[in-house]
LUMFIRO-507149 format. One record per residue: chain; residue in three letters; x, y negated, z of N, C-alpha, C, CB in turn. Coordinates in steps of 0.001 Angstrom, whole numbers. Each point is the difference from the previous one (the first is absolute). Glycine has a CB too. Layout:
! LUMFIRO-507149
+-------+------+---------+---------+---------+---------+---------+---------+---------+---------+---------+---------+---------+---------+
| kette | rest |    n.c1 |    n.c2 |    n.c3 |   ca.c1 |   ca.c2 |   ca.c3 |    c.c1 |    c.c2 |    c.c3 |   cb.c1 |   cb.c2 |   cb.c3 |
+-------+------+---------+---------+---------+---------+---------+---------+---------+---------+---------+---------+---------+---------+
|     A |  Ala |       X |       Y |       Z |       X |       Y |       Z |       X |       Y |       Z |       X |       Y |       Z |
...
+-------+------+---------+---------+---------+---------+---------+---------+---------+---------+---------+---------+---------+---------+
This chain:
! LUMFIRO-507149
+-------+------+---------+---------+---------+---------+---------+---------+---------+---------+---------+---------+---------+---------+
| kette | rest |    n.c1 |    n.c2 |    n.c3 |   ca.c1 |   ca.c2 |   ca.c3 |    c.c1 |    c.c2 |    c.c3 |   cb.c1 |   cb.c2 |   cb.c3 |
+-------+------+---------+---------+---------+---------+---------+---------+---------+---------+---------+---------+---------+---------+
|     A |  Unk |    -220 |    9717 |   13722 |   -1354 |    -488 |     189 |     -65 |   -1520 |    -163 |    -455 |    1929 |    1538 |
|     A |  Unk |    1473 |   -2640 |   -1049 |      31 |   -1452 |    -138 |       1 |    -398 |   -1471 |    1228 |    -185 |    2182 |
|     A |  Unk |    -450 |     897 |   -2999 |      64 |    -318 |   -1424 |   -1366 |     195 |    -648 |    2423 |     678 |     -57 |
|     A |  Unk |   -3111 |     392 |     400 |   -1327 |     257 |    -561 |    -970 |   -1110 |     392 |     436 |    2476 |      81 |
|     A |  Unk |    -428 |   -2866 |    1179 |    -889 |   -1065 |     464 |     312 |   -1315 |    -704 |    -194 |    1141 |    2223 |
|     A |  Unk |    1473 |   -1471 |   -2345 |     371 |   -1248 |    -650 |    -281 |      38 |   -1503 |    1750 |    -334 |    1751 |
|     A |  Unk |   -1587 |    1481 |   -2374 |    -360 |     117 |   -1425 |   -1483 |    -274 |    -182 |    1841 |    1681 |    -369 |
|     A |  Unk |   -2660 |   -1134 |    1246 |   -1434 |    -270 |     -79 |    -268 |   -1496 |     170 |    -497 |    2305 |     901 |
|     A |  Unk |    1087 |   -2883 |     120 |    -243 |   -1416 |     291 |     512 |    -920 |   -1100 |     136 |     543 |    2412 |
|     A |  Unk |     933 |    -152 |   -3092 |     583 |    -874 |   -1015 |    -514 |     277 |   -1406 |    2002 |    -141 |    1423 |
|     A |  Unk |   -2775 |    1178 |   -1594 |    -476 |     299 |   -1348 |   -1506 |     -78 |    -151 |    1963 |    1432 |    -249 |
|     A |  Unk |   -2708 |   -1162 |    1276 |   -1438 |      88 |    -184 |    -781 |   -1221 |     450 |     277 |    2393 |     265 |
|     A |  Unk |    -295 |   -2751 |    1002 |    -881 |   -1102 |     408 |     322 |   -1350 |    -632 |    -268 |    1205 |    2105 |
|     A |  Unk |    1543 |   -1590 |   -2152 |     270 |   -1357 |    -475 |      43 |    -115 |   -1511 |    1250 |    -368 |    2074 |
|     A |  Unk |    -900 |    1421 |   -2794 |     114 |    -104 |   -1453 |   -1358 |    -245 |    -657 |    1990 |    1513 |      88 |
|     A |  Unk |   -3016 |    -690 |     152 |   -1307 |    -301 |    -606 |    -570 |   -1326 |     506 |    -422 |    2460 |    -214 |
|     A |  Unk |     706 |   -2769 |    1469 |    -480 |   -1264 |     563 |     557 |   -1171 |    -794 |    -162 |    1047 |    2283 |
|     A |  Unk |    1445 |    -989 |   -2636 |     617 |   -1099 |    -740 |    -633 |    -145 |   -1376 |    2146 |     366 |    1242 |
|     A |  Unk |   -2392 |     733 |   -1915 |    -609 |     -69 |   -1328 |   -1388 |    -628 |      70 |    1303 |    2027 |    -695 |
|     A |  Unk |   -2089 |   -1614 |    1666 |   -1338 |    -558 |     182 |      84 |   -1482 |     361 |    -850 |    2257 |     729 |
|     A |  Unk |    1747 |   -2588 |     179 |     158 |   -1394 |     411 |     483 |    -860 |   -1164 |     498 |     756 |    2339 |
|     A |  Unk |     394 |    -231 |   -3161 |     479 |    -749 |   -1160 |   -1144 |    -313 |    -964 |    2245 |    1098 |     239 |
|     A |  Unk |   -3116 |    -136 |    -479 |   -1163 |    -243 |    -881 |    -930 |   -1041 |     606 |     151 |    2354 |    -861 |
|     A |  Unk |    -354 |   -2267 |    2167 |    -854 |    -987 |     670 |     618 |   -1391 |    -109 |    -832 |    1770 |    1595 |
|     A |  Unk |    2143 |   -1849 |   -1407 |     689 |   -1289 |    -107 |    -164 |    -593 |   -1393 |    1653 |     751 |    1725 |
|     A |  Unk |   -1501 |      86 |   -2756 |    -160 |    -477 |   -1375 |   -1383 |    -593 |    -209 |    1624 |    1732 |    -787 |
|     A |  Unk |   -2630 |   -1041 |    1271 |   -1373 |    -495 |    -156 |    -230 |   -1297 |     771 |    -767 |    2354 |    -305 |
|     A |  Unk |    1291 |   -2401 |    1529 |    -150 |   -1216 |     799 |     747 |   -1180 |    -612 |    -255 |    1422 |    2029 |
|     A |  Unk |    1432 |   -1150 |   -2579 |     751 |   -1059 |    -670 |    -755 |    -501 |   -1228 |    2152 |    1002 |     827 |
|     A |  Unk |   -2713 |     -84 |   -1593 |    -759 |    -374 |   -1199 |   -1204 |    -867 |     362 |     739 |    2124 |   -1117 |
|     A |  Unk |   -1342 |   -1851 |    2253 |   -1159 |    -780 |     455 |     417 |   -1235 |     794 |   -1336 |    2107 |      58 |
|     A |  Unk |    2639 |   -2288 |      77 |     572 |   -1097 |     791 |    -475 |      31 |    1460 |     110 |   -1377 |   -2095 |
|     A |  Unk |    -329 |    2592 |    2583 |    -398 |     193 |    1398 |    1217 |     333 |     868 |   -2275 |     790 |    -757 |
|     A |  Unk |    3440 |    -717 |     130 |    1254 |     272 |     694 |    1044 |    -922 |    -615 |    -621 |    2447 |     504 |
|     A |  Unk |    1410 |   -3077 |     326 |    1020 |    -895 |    -538 |    1121 |     810 |    -651 |    -554 |   -1720 |    1763 |
|     A |  Unk |    1207 |    1117 |   -2732 |    1128 |     652 |    -662 |    1095 |     306 |    1022 |    -540 |   -1194 |   -2165 |
|     A |  Unk |     714 |     305 |    3135 |    1007 |     207 |    1047 |    -298 |    1265 |     813 |     358 |   -2491 |     120 |
|     A |  Unk |   -1613 |    2665 |     249 |    -389 |    1192 |     769 |     173 |    1260 |    -836 |   -1632 |   -1376 |    1319 |
|     A |  Unk |    1243 |    1313 |   -2579 |     172 |    1148 |    -891 |    1457 |     364 |    -156 |   -2062 |    -650 |   -1203 |
|     A |  Unk |    2923 |    -360 |    1086 |    1438 |     227 |    -131 |     564 |     615 |    1279 |     164 |   -1934 |   -1603 |
|     A |  Unk |    -625 |    1466 |    2743 |     465 |     539 |    1284 |    -349 |    1485 |     127 |    -268 |   -2277 |    1045 |
|     A |  Unk |    -943 |    2636 |   -1430 |    -416 |    1405 |      64 |     856 |     844 |    -938 |   -2355 |    -699 |     575 |
|     A |  Unk |    2607 |     177 |   -1772 |     841 |     716 |    -960 |    1404 |     211 |     552 |   -1337 |    -975 |   -1876 |
|     A |  Unk |    1896 |     -48 |    2515 |    1335 |     120 |     604 |      14 |    1032 |    1123 |     452 |   -2391 |    -586 |
|     A |  Unk |   -1518 |    2423 |    1390 |     -83 |     990 |    1082 |      10 |    1407 |    -585 |   -1286 |   -1627 |    1441 |
|     A |  Unk |     527 |    1840 |   -2506 |     -56 |    1324 |    -618 |    1358 |     389 |    -579 |   -2429 |    -356 |    -520 |
|     A |  Unk |    3098 |    -587 |    -131 |    1319 |     276 |    -563 |     980 |     383 |    1103 |    -457 |   -1604 |   -1882 |
|     A |  Unk |     423 |     880 |    2986 |     883 |     298 |    1131 |    -307 |    1375 |     579 |     169 |   -2449 |     510 |
|     A |  Unk |   -1448 |    2750 |    -315 |    -373 |    1306 |     555 |     403 |    1139 |    -932 |   -1911 |   -1084 |    1197 |
|     A |  Unk |    1779 |     885 |   -2492 |     399 |    1039 |    -958 |    1494 |     263 |     123 |   -1854 |    -676 |   -1577 |
|     A |  Unk |    2654 |    -379 |    1650 |    1449 |     177 |     133 |     350 |     626 |    1352 |     375 |   -1978 |   -1514 |
|     A |  Unk |   -1035 |    1526 |    2578 |     231 |     596 |    1326 |    -334 |    1487 |     -20 |    -511 |   -2207 |    1100 |
|     A |  Unk |    -597 |    2567 |   -1737 |    -416 |    1404 |     -75 |    1048 |     819 |    -727 |   -2409 |    -686 |      21 |
|     A |  Unk |    2891 |     179 |   -1142 |    1027 |     722 |    -770 |    1275 |     180 |     814 |    -958 |    -926 |   -2120 |
|     A |  Unk |    1393 |    -148 |    2774 |    1210 |      73 |     817 |    -164 |    1004 |    1140 |     511 |   -2387 |    -576 |
|     A |  Unk |   -1650 |    2341 |    1228 |    -260 |     896 |    1119 |      -5 |    1456 |    -458 |   -1329 |   -1806 |    1123 |
|     A |  Unk |     619 |    2093 |   -2196 |     -66 |    1386 |    -474 |    1362 |     493 |    -483 |   -2391 |    -367 |    -644 |
|     A |  Unk |    3157 |    -496 |      11 |    1354 |     371 |    -437 |     857 |     362 |    1212 |    -197 |   -1522 |   -2015 |
|     A |  Unk |     142 |     671 |    3041 |     819 |     230 |    1184 |    -474 |    1213 |     790 |     463 |   -2441 |      99 |
|     A |  Unk |   -1757 |    2655 |     -36 |    -510 |    1199 |     678 |     444 |    1258 |    -726 |   -1978 |   -1297 |     821 |
|     A |  Unk |    1918 |    1256 |   -2152 |     461 |    1151 |    -784 |    1463 |     279 |     245 |   -1700 |    -510 |   -1730 |
|     A |  Unk |    2512 |    -538 |    1743 |    1437 |     167 |     253 |     237 |     562 |    1393 |     504 |   -1904 |   -1556 |
|     A |  Unk |   -1243 |    1411 |    2532 |     161 |     475 |    1382 |    -386 |    1467 |     114 |    -464 |   -2312 |     853 |
|     A |  Unk |    -613 |    2722 |   -1516 |    -429 |    1400 |     115 |     933 |     937 |    -755 |   -2359 |    -775 |     233 |
|     A |  Unk |    3071 |     260 |   -1239 |     974 |     827 |    -724 |    1342 |      41 |     714 |   -1152 |    -565 |   -2135 |
|     A |  Unk |    1255 |    -158 |    3246 |    1241 |       0 |     777 |    1087 |    -862 |    -616 |    -580 |    2265 |     767 |
|     A |  Unk |     174 |   -3169 |   -1652 |     982 |    -896 |    -597 |     452 |   -1003 |    1052 |   -1038 |     278 |   -2297 |
|     A |  Unk |    2055 |    -995 |    1976 |     571 |    -970 |     930 |    -985 |   -1174 |     160 |    2387 |     670 |    -666 |
|     A |  Unk |   -3376 |    -476 |    1517 |   -1049 |    -995 |     199 |    -130 |    -270 |    1489 |   -1227 |     746 |   -2093 |
|     A |  Unk |    1383 |   -1966 |    2449 |     -96 |    -405 |    1391 |   -1444 |     130 |     494 |    1947 |   -1574 |    -319 |
|     A |  Unk |   -2138 |    2236 |    1439 |   -1334 |     103 |     595 |    -516 |   -1379 |     376 |     537 |    2297 |     862 |
|     A |  Unk |     378 |   -3164 |    -459 |    -387 |   -1360 |     353 |    -570 |    -731 |   -1212 |    1770 |     -36 |    1780 |
|     A |  Unk |   -1167 |     225 |   -2955 |    -509 |    -627 |   -1219 |   -1388 |     534 |    -345 |    2354 |    -295 |    -827 |
|     A |  Unk |   -2530 |    1594 |     935 |   -1319 |     598 |    -278 |   -1029 |    -553 |     987 |    1090 |    2117 |    -895 |
|     A |  Unk |    -733 |   -2162 |    2166 |    -920 |    -540 |    1008 |    -361 |   -1454 |    -303 |     982 |    1559 |    1704 |
|     A |  Unk |      14 |   -2327 |   -2123 |    -236 |   -1409 |    -329 |    -938 |    -121 |   -1188 |    2265 |    -598 |     890 |
|     A |  Unk |   -2054 |    1410 |   -1926 |    -877 |     -22 |   -1182 |   -1441 |     347 |     384 |    1957 |     641 |   -1460 |
|     A |  Unk |   -2129 |     363 |    2307 |   -1345 |     386 |     447 |    -648 |   -1164 |     737 |     703 |    2421 |     177 |
|     A |  Unk |      50 |   -3038 |     698 |    -534 |   -1115 |     790 |    -375 |   -1184 |    -894 |    1401 |     740 |    1951 |
|     A |  Unk |    -546 |   -1088 |   -2901 |    -293 |   -1115 |    -909 |   -1252 |     287 |    -815 |    2444 |    -551 |    -124 |
|     A |  Unk |   -2519 |    1757 |    -428 |   -1159 |     366 |    -821 |   -1283 |     -52 |     823 |    1469 |    1460 |   -1425 |
|     A |  Unk |   -1433 |    -901 |    2616 |   -1189 |       0 |     861 |    -413 |   -1423 |     369 |     675 |    2240 |     905 |
|     A |  Unk |     289 |   -3079 |    -591 |    -307 |   -1396 |     353 |    -627 |    -740 |   -1168 |    1895 |      10 |    1622 |
|     A |  Unk |   -1341 |     176 |   -2808 |    -559 |    -687 |   -1168 |   -1395 |     497 |    -324 |    2299 |    -311 |    -885 |
|     A |  Unk |   -2519 |    1611 |    1014 |   -1366 |     520 |    -212 |    -958 |    -589 |    1030 |     939 |    2140 |    -948 |
|     A |  Unk |    -505 |   -2210 |    2176 |    -852 |    -533 |    1065 |    -364 |   -1451 |    -275 |    1063 |    1569 |    1635 |
|     A |  Unk |    -102 |   -2365 |   -2054 |    -268 |   -1419 |    -255 |    -773 |    -213 |   -1287 |    2072 |    -565 |    1232 |
|     A |  Unk |   -1971 |    1512 |   -2147 |    -737 |     -85 |   -1264 |   -1489 |     196 |     248 |    2006 |     853 |   -1258 |
|     A |  Unk |   -2298 |     164 |    2061 |   -1393 |     384 |     208 |    -732 |    -965 |     825 |     639 |    2287 |    -205 |
+-------+------+---------+---------+---------+---------+---------+---------+---------+---------+---------+---------+---------+---------+
């Protein structure tokens, strides 16, 4: 059940949000209503979240297959991903 919940959280709410936010950023940058620095920061946050999501899903998959995966590492990945999402929003 945890894997299903985390798959939902890592694939649905933040992914479309990032695409929409990226388009908004492009428009704001074009109108010079957003600084290049702010646009770059948002882009970096999205890149980090994408990598965190991939790492988390990879590790969750390994854990559910019974591969040699530390529960502590999986817990840490979940915590990092959740914290970054919280600070992003």
